[in-house]
DRENMAR-516286 format. One record per residue: x, y, z of N, C-alpha, C, O in turn; residue in three letters. Coordinates in pm, whole numbers, plus 50000, padded with zeros to 5 digits. Layout:
XYZXYZXYZXYZALA...
REM end
This chain:
525454829850468525114843550501524444843650639523524835850663MET524894852450728524274853150861522784856550852522324863050758PRO522054851950951520604853850954520204868550945519304872050868SER520854877251022520504891451018520764897450881519974905650833ASN521844893450817522154898550684521104893850584520634901650502THR520734881250592519714875750502518384882950522517714886450424ARG517994885150647516754892350675516804906750624515814911750570ASN517944913350641518094927050593518014927750441517354936550386ALA518684918550374518654918250227517234915650177516774922250084VAL516564906050237515184903150196514274915150220513414918050138MET514454921950332513634933850361513854944550255512904950850208ALA515104946650217515404956650113514734952749982514144961249915ILE514834940149945514214935449821512694937149827512094942349733ILE512074932949937510624934249952510184948849941509244952149869TYR510884957650014510514971850010510724977649870509894985449823PHE511814974049803512094979449670511024975249569510534983449492ALA510674962549570509634957749478508294964349511507544967949421VAL508014965849638506774972349679506714986749630505674991249582SER507804993949641507855007849592507585008249442506845016949395VAL508174999049367507964998749222506504995849188505925002349101MET505904986149256504504982749230503604994449267502694997949192ILE503845000349381503015011549427503135023349331502135029649297THR504355026449290504555037449194503825034749064503185043649008ALA503905022249015503185018648894501685020448912501005026048826TRP501175015549026499745016249052499265030849054498265034348992PHE499985039049126499595053149135499685059748998498815067748962ILE500705056548921500875062448789499765058348693499475065748599GLU499155046748714498085042048626496825050748637496005050948545GLN496685057748748495555067048769494205060048756493295065248691LYS494075048448818492815041148812491715049248880491685050249002PHE490825054748802489635060848858489775074848911488845080048972GLY490905081148891491045094848940492045102548854492895096748787TYR491915115748857492815124648786493935128248883493665131548998VAL495165127748837496285130548927497435136848850497665133648733VAL498145145748915499295152348855500585144848890500585136648982THR501665147448818502945141148854503375144448997503955136049065PRO503085156449042503425160249179502635152049280503165147949383GLU501365149449249500535141349338501025126949341500975120349446ALA501495121949228502035108349222503245107349315503355097949394ILE504155116949304505345116949389504965118349536505485110949620LEU504085127549567503655129649705502965117249761503185113649877LEU502145110749681501475098549725502465087449757502325080449857SER503465085949672504505075949698505255079049826505555069949904ASN505545091649849506245095649971505395092550094505895086950191ILE504115096250088503215093550201503095078450225503115073950339VAL502965070750116502845056150129504105050250192504015040850271ALA505255055650158506515050150209506805054350352507455046950426ALA506345065950392506705071150525506285061750637507025060050734ILE505105055650626504665046750736505635035150755505855030650867LYS506205030450645507165019350653508515024250700509205017350775TRP508905036050657510185041750702510155044250852511115041050922VAL509075049950901508955052951045509045040151127509785039551225VAL508305029951089508295017651169509645010351157510075003951252ILE510295011251042511615004951025512665011951110513475005451176THR512655025151109513605032651193513335029751340514275027751417ILE512075029451379511725026351518512255012451556512805010651665ALA512105002951467512594989351495514114989251506514674982751595ALA514784996451419516244996751422516765003251551517784999151605MET516065013351597516505020551717516065013751846516835012951941VAL514825008951850514245004351975514384989452003514384985152118LEU514504981451899514544966951921515984961951934516884965951861LEU516154953252030517464946852049517464932951982518394929451910LYS516414925252009516304911751954515224911451845514274919351847GLU515404902451754514424900351646514214912551558513224913351484ASN515124922151566515004934551488514854931551339513914936251275LYS515784923751285515794921451141514704911751097514234912550984TRP514314902851184513174894151152511904902651141511124901051048ILE511714911551238510544920351236510554929351112509524930951046PHE511704935151082511784944050965511494936350837510794941350749ILE512024924050825511734915850706510244912750697509664913350589ARG509634909550810508194906250808507344918450777506334917350708ARG507744930150826506984942350791507184945550643506254950150576THR508374943250592508614945450450507754936050366507244939950261ALA507604923650413506744914250342505284918850346504564917450247PHE504844924250459503484929650468503294940950367502254941950302ALA504284949250356504254960250259504154954850117503344959350037CYS504994945050086504994938949952503674932149921503124933749812LEU503144924650017501874917749995500744927749971499884925549886ALA500754938750044499754949250022499874955249883498874958049818GLY501104957049838501304962349703500814952449597500164956449500SER501124939749616500634929549522499104928949521498504926149418PHE498484931449635497024931349642496404942049552495244940949513ALA497174952249518496644962649430496404957649288495664963849212MET497024946449253496754940549121495324935249112494854931849004PHE494634934349225493244929949224492354939549145491214936249114SER492854951249112492094960749031491654953948901490594957048847ILE492474944848850492124938048726490994928048746490224925648653TYR490874922248863489754913248891488484921448915487404917748871ALA488634932648986487464940849017486864947348893485704951448895PHE487614948248787487054954448666485994945648601485254950248514ARG485924932948642484924923948585483614923948663482664917148623PHE483544931248771482274932348842481614945448801482304955248774ILE480314945648797479614957348744479544969048843478494972348896PRO480714975048866480774986948952481614997448883482344994448788VAL481505009748929482235020848867483745019548893484185011948979SER484505027148817485955026948835486325032148974487305027749033SER485535041549026485755046549162485635035149263486465033849352TRP484605026949249484415015649341485505005149322485974999349420GLN485905002649199486994993349174488254997749246488924989749310GLN488565010649237489725016349304489585015049456490535011249525PHE488415018149507488165017449651488295003149703488925000949806THR487704993549633487804979549674489254974749673489684967549763TYR489984978749570491394975049559492194980349677492984973149737THR491984993049708492724999049819492314992749952493164990650039MET491044989849969490594983350093491234969650109491664965950218ALA491304962050000491944948850006493434950150039493944942650122LEU494114959649976495544961650003495764965450150496684960450214ALA494924974250202495054978350342494764966650436495434965050538LEU493784958550402493464946950485494634937050487495014932050593LEU495194934150371496324924850362497494930050444498084922550523VAL497824942850427498944948550502498694948050652499584944750730MET497484951450692497154951850834497244938050898497834936451005THR496674928050833496724914450886498174909650896498574903950998VAL498954911750792500344906950793501224914850889502154909350949LEU500944927750905501714935451002501384930751143502274929151227PHE500114928451170499704923151301500394909751327500884907151437PHE500424901351225501084888351238502584890151266503154882751347LYS503214899851202504634902651227504864906751372505834902451435ALA503974915051426504084919351565503924907351658504714905551751VAL502914899351635502634887751720503764877451709504254872551811ILE504174874151588505194863851567506554867651626507314858951667ASP506854880451630508134884751688507994888451835508924893651896THR506824885851890506534887752033506754902152079507294904652187ARG506344911551996506424925652035505144929752105504114923052094LEU505224940552177504044946052244503024950452139503394954752030ALA501774949352172500704953052080500754968052046500144972351948ILE501464975752127501584990152097502294992551964502075002851901LYS503134983051919503754984451787502674984351679502734992151583TRP501694975751696500594975251600499744987851611499334993551510PHE499464992251733498645004251753499305016651691498645024751627ALA500595017951709501315029351651501275028651500501035038651433VAL501515016651445501475015251300500085018251245499945024551140TRP499055013851316497675016851273497415031851272496775037051181MET497915038751373497755053451378498455059851258497905068751193ALA499655055151229500395060351114499665056950984499585065250894ILE499125044950975498375040850856497135049650835496865054050723LEU496415052150940495205060650930495585074750885494935080450798ILE496635080150943497095093450902497505093250755497195102550680ILE498215082750713498645081350575497465080950479497465087750377SER496465073050513495285071850426494555085350417494145089550309VAL494395091950529493725105050529494505114950444493915122350365ILE495815115150460496635124250379496495121250230496355130450150LEU496525108550194496425105150053495055108349996494945113849886GLN494005105150069492655107250018492285122050015491755126949915VAL492545128950123492095142850133493085152950078492685162450010LYS494345151150106495325161350069495935158649932495955167449846VAL496435146549911497145143649787496195143449668496415150549570VAL495135135549677494255133849562492965141849569492315143949467PHE492595146249688491325153249705490215144949641489395150149565ASN490195132149674489275122749610487855123949662487615126949779LEU486965121649574485535121449606484855112949500485245113649383HIS483855104849535483215096049436482655103149314482525097049208PRO482335115749326481785122849210482875128449120482565135049020SER484125125849153485245130849074485165125548932484895113748909LEU485385134348837485405130248697486675122348674487775126848708VAL486545110548616487705101948597488425105548468487865112148380THR489645101248459490455104348342490195094248229489355085348242ASN490915095948121490725087348004491185073048025490725064047955GLY492075070848120492585057448143491545048848213491375037148179VAL490855054548309489995046448394488815040248322488275030248370SER488395045748209487235039648143487545025548096486625017748074HIS488815022148079489155008548041488914998848155488874986648134PHE488755003948275488594995548392487194996548449486954992048561PHE486295002348376484915003548418484114993148341483894994648221ASP483694982648409483034971448340481764975648269481364969048173SER481124986348313479894990548246480184996848111479274998448030ARG481435000548085481785006847958482534997347865482975001547758LYS482674984947904483424975447822482884974347680483664973747585LYS481574974147666481004972647533481334984647445481404983447322SER481534996347508481845008347429483275008147377483555014347275GLU484175001147446485575001347406486004988847332487134988147283ILE485134979147322485494966547255485394968047106485654958547032SER
REM end
């Protein structure tokens, strides 16, 4: 299989698995109340940053296009896998809101580091990273303020109490 084809196939697989993990995570409603519409909107917002950078790479890059797209897809996938850390954070004595926040911060950190590495390894201008960071910031703001209207004082749903370590004794 040619290198570009292999990179394209791997990118598709990485993005597809990432979408499934992210959809599952959002649907779990860890620490917040959310409607089905908000779940769909959140998934769309989460995906747009990757769609924009992938289209930009396909249009603007001549060399290393598919290597870069595969590496960005891997960054996306790794960030999605980092969301499973919610299960580790439930063992520390913090609220479900903090567990959710720590999980999202870790996922964003993983994605950011790996995306930066993808830019550096494919010898692209640092502006690719700057543009992606701008898109990431806009995405996070949209998800926090518009999609979920999140605030630490938000009353959590019935699911999240299973992930609040201070309530473990009540549910055991």
